[in-house]
N, C-alpha and C positions, 0 to 999 in steps of 0.2 A: 503493500500500501503505500503508495506514492506521488512523486509531481513525476511528469514523462522527463524529466531529467536527473538525475544522482550526481553528487561529489563521488570523487576517489575518494578510496578509504585511505589513509594515514598506513606508511608500510605495514606497523606491527598489529593493525587490525587484519590489515589485505594477507597477513600468514595466519591467521588462525584455521584452525580444524571442526568440524562440525563432530559430534559425540555421535558413539554408534545408533543412537536411538534416533536422533534428527537425519542420521543418512537412511535408516530403514522406512521413518516417514516417507523422507524423497523417493525412494528408491521404489515404492509403495506408488507413489503416483507414476511416475516412469511405467511402471508394468501394467499399473491399471488393475492393481489388485484387488479381486471384488470385496464388498463389505463382509463383517463377519454375521451381519444384523441387515435382512433385508424384509420388513415387517414394518405397519404402519403402528405409532407408541402414541400413548396418550399421557398427559398431565390434569391431574384434578384443577381447575382456575382458580377454588378456593384455596389452594396456596401461594394464590397470588394476590389476594383482596381482603384474606380474613386476618383481623387484627391477634385474635388469640394462636393463630397461627405462626404468625409474623414474632410475637410475645414468646416464643417455645424456640423459633431460631435465634432470635438475640437469646436466648438466656445460652440454649448450647452450642451455637458456632460464635458469638461475636462478644460473648461475656468470658468466653472459657477458653476457645483455640488460638495456638498462633496463627499469627496473620500479618501482612507484608503493611509496614505504616510510611514507606517511602523508597525511593533506590539512593543507593550511597552519595551519588551526588548531588546528594540536597544538602550534603556537609563535605564540601571535600578537603578542607582542611581543617585541622587541629585549631583549637582551641573555639568553635563554633554552634551553637547553639541556636534552635529553633521551637517557639512554643505550637503546638498544636492541639486543636478542640474537636475537631467534625467526628472523632470514633466514640464522642460525649463525656469525655474523662481531657480533667484539665493537664495533657503531657506536656514534657518537657522532653525533646532529644537532642543530646551532643556530643561532640568529638572532642573529648578531652588531652591534653597535652602530648599523651603518649599515642594519640590514633586511634585509644578505643573508643565504640560508640557506646553510649545507655541512653535509657529511657525512664525516665524519673518521673513523679505525678508533680506536675508545676506549682507546688504548697508548699510555702518556707515553712518549715518545723517548727516555727515561735511561735504563731497567731495562726494559722492556715492561709496568710493572704497568699497572691498570685505571685509569683517569684516574678518571672520577667515577663512583658507586655507584649501585645501585637501578634502579629502572625509570619514577618519576615525573620529571615535568616542572620542573626547576628554575630560580631565577633568581639569574644569578649573570653578573657581570662578569669575572669571570674564575675560571677552575679548576686549582686545585691540587691536585698528585700527596699522595694521603695518607703514600706512602711518603719522600720525602725534597724534600717542598715544589716541587718543581720548575710554574711560574705560567704558563699559557697562556690568552692571550685566547679571547675566543668566534671569532672569524676564525684561532684554530691558532695563531696566533702566539709562541714561546716568549717571553714579557716576562723571568722573572726566574729565580733558583737560587739556594740557599743557597748560600754559601764560592765563590762565582765564581772565587777566587784558587786554588782546586785543581784547575781546569780549562784548566791555561794553554791559551790557543792558541783556547778553543771559541769558535766564531761562531754566536750565537744563530739570525740568521740561516737557518742549516742543521737547524734541530733544532725546527723547524713538528710542529704533526700532519701525520701523514700522511691525506691528504684524496683520497676516490674521489668519479668525477665526480656531479655530481647538478644537477639544475634545477629549478625553482621556476614552474610554469605550472598556469593556469585550476585557482588553488588547489590542487594538488596539490606534494609533494614528491617527486619519481623520482631515482632512485639507480644509479650502475651498478660493478658490483662491477671491472671492463675499463678501466684508463684507454682515452682516447681515444672514449669512448662518444660516438654520434649520436642527439640528442634530437629528432630532427624529427617524427618518429613522437607523440612526448607532446606536441607542440607544435601537429602537426596535428587533435587530437582535442580543445585546451583550451578552442576557444572555444563547445562544445558547457556547457563547467562555469561557462565564465562568464555562457550565459544563463540559466544556477540561480544564479548570484551565489553562488558558491561561494568565491571570494577572499574575499567579507568574512562567512562564517557564523560560528557562534560553536560551539567543542566542549561539547556535553550531555552525555555520554557516551561512555566507551572502556573495551570489555571484549575480555581473550583467551580462547580459547575452544581447547581441544585437542581434534582429530573426528580418532576411529581411520577412516579412509576416504581413498581418492585424492586428491590435490588437482583433480583431472578429475572426479570426482564429484560433489565440492561447487560447482565451475562450471558443471556441466550444469545443475543446478536452475533456473539462471537464464540458460541460453540454449533453454528451451523452455516453453511457455506450457499445454502437455498436462495437466500436474500440479495446475494453481493450483487449481482448482475442486475438486479431488477431496483430496489431501495437506492444503491448507489450506482442507478444507470447514467448520471449525469456525472458521477466524481469519479470514482475508482474501479469502479464496472468492469469498464474495457480493459483494464490492463490483467482481467482474471478472467482463466477457462469454468467455464460453468458446470460447476459439481465435479470437479477434480480435486479429489480431498482425501486425507487421511488422518489417522489417529488414533492415539492409547492415552493410559493412565502412566502417571508415575506416582505411587501411592495413590492420596485420593487430589493429588492435581493431575487435570488432562493438558493433553498436548496435542496441535492440530498440525497439516501440515496443507496446504491449498494452492496447485498448479497456476503460473502466469502464463499470458499469453505467450511468452518467448520459449523458443523449441528448448529443449533439453538435451539432445542429440549433439554427443563432443563437448559439452558441459564437464568440467572438473569437481565434482558432487567431493571430493574430500578438500576442495578450496572454498572454505566459510563466501567469502567475496563473491565467485562465483555460482554458488550453491540460491544465498540470498536472492540473486536478480531472477530468478525462475521459479522461486519456491518460498511461498509466505509465511510462516511461523506463525500459528498463535499458541496460549498459555493462559492457562485459565485455573488461577494457585486459589489451592483453598482454603478460607470460604468463597474470597471476593475481591480478586482481582485478578487482572488483565493484563498482558504482556505481548503488543506488537511487534517486531521486529521488522520493520522495512529495509529495502535495500542497502540505507544509509545512514540508516538510525534506527530509536528504537523507543517507543512510546511505552509509558505505564501507566497503567490506571488503577487505582485504589477507590473501592466501593465502600463507602462506609454509613448503613442504612440506619433511617432513625426513626421511619413507621412503613406499615404494611403498604406505604405508597409514597413515598419520599425516601429517596436516596441520595449522598452528596455524594460525588465522582472526586476525586482530583489527579488530574491528567499531568504527567510529567513528559517532555519531550528530551529525549537524551540523543546528543551527538556527539561524535568522533573530537573534536577541539572546537577551540572559545574559535569564532569565525572573526578569519586574519585580511579579510578583503571584503568589501562592498559589495563584489559578486557572490561570496559567499554568505555572506547575511543574507541577500536577496533570496537567493537557495532555499537558505533554512526559514526565512520569514511564508514564503509562501506554500511549503513544505507543511509546516505549522498551520498555518492559517488551511490549509484542504484538509489535515484530516481532524484537530480540533475543533475549529471552528465550521468546518462544513460535515466530512463523515459522521463524526460521533454528534455534536453538538445540537446540526439540522438533520442529521438523517438517524444514526442508532437511536440517540437519544429523545428525540419527538417522537419515533416510533414505538420506545417503550411507554410515552407518556399517552403515545393514544392508543395501544392496548390496555396499561390501565385504567381508562375511559371506558371503553369495550365491556370491559372485562367484569367491572364494578358494575354494568345493567344487569349482568344474570344470563345475557342471552346465548351464554359459552359454556358451559358445566366443565367442559374437559377440552384441555388444547389437542390437535389431534395432528401429529407429528409423522413426517416422511421420511424416507431414509436417510437422506439429505441433513435430515434434523437429529438425528436420533446420540449426538452430543448433548440435547439437551434432555431426555431419558434417562443418559448415564446419568447425569451430573443431579437429576432430582434423584434417585435412586442413593447417592453419596452424603446427599442433606437429607434421607430421610432415615438413613443408616444412623447419622450421627445424632437425631435427634432423640432413636431409640434407646442408645447407650445410658 
């Protein structure tokens, strides 16, 4: 998914190699391997419209499981901090002086005041509470407080920021709302993102969208290829072959590939830069993150549902390096406008909102899904499995 022209990748990216799993999906497209499932599937419409069902999803998935918070590129340097509120919790993401990422509650341990205000990335070797000036390092330690003699016996080591479990792998920052989190599934998929060089990408743009639709309606758009040449007929549809797709799972995460219009014969599949010109991969990281690597950049979309019919989506566009020329800047601006403003906002997100409106009428009791939409059936099964645990 990209503009008609692409930028040549820097040498270090041009030498990246696909993983065995990525090669298998690409080979399935080339050989036309038949689908394992060749039947119509269904999903009850109530799973998109019922507030009580959403409450169960919120509790079982978003209040418990490890989930992507942002790409590593959001905090490229040490001594950076960024407040993050869209998960429904006041979070604070930091990269400490040693380069390690932390996810804290954005709460001063003195009187509970918000420690860092705003929503943009800030450079700060230390964080000072605006209320009483309690001062913390980016690794969460309480460094100092005014008039310490008025707190006799206080041990600063016991008043560090409250930290949530997190990990950084494959160029992504994951966190968990619950202590004792297991990030095995996050690490299992990270080799694919290393193959795209995501650890070294540059954050070009970042935007938050408010979508009046169920979070799964947004995920669904990236779980099937049936809509590509229809919904996206005036944007990216002409770049892709209709229904030439394959997919598999890595733990609870889903991975798919769609064939582009370019010819596959003679292409060196072992060269990731060449492979990306003929195949577009898509990742649906459980529970609610979508990653789309285009031929020369990557979009990371983090979905954060707040109600059964309302979802906050943060879209990050990652490029190989900071634009060095006006021509390069213009290229990336056009790519950003095409996907974030056109394909995603005006088409995919709008379709989710229209679908939500239609399903809320009760006219459709269950969603009917063809063989090109079987990824939606599989994703629903994974969600239901977690709700039953």
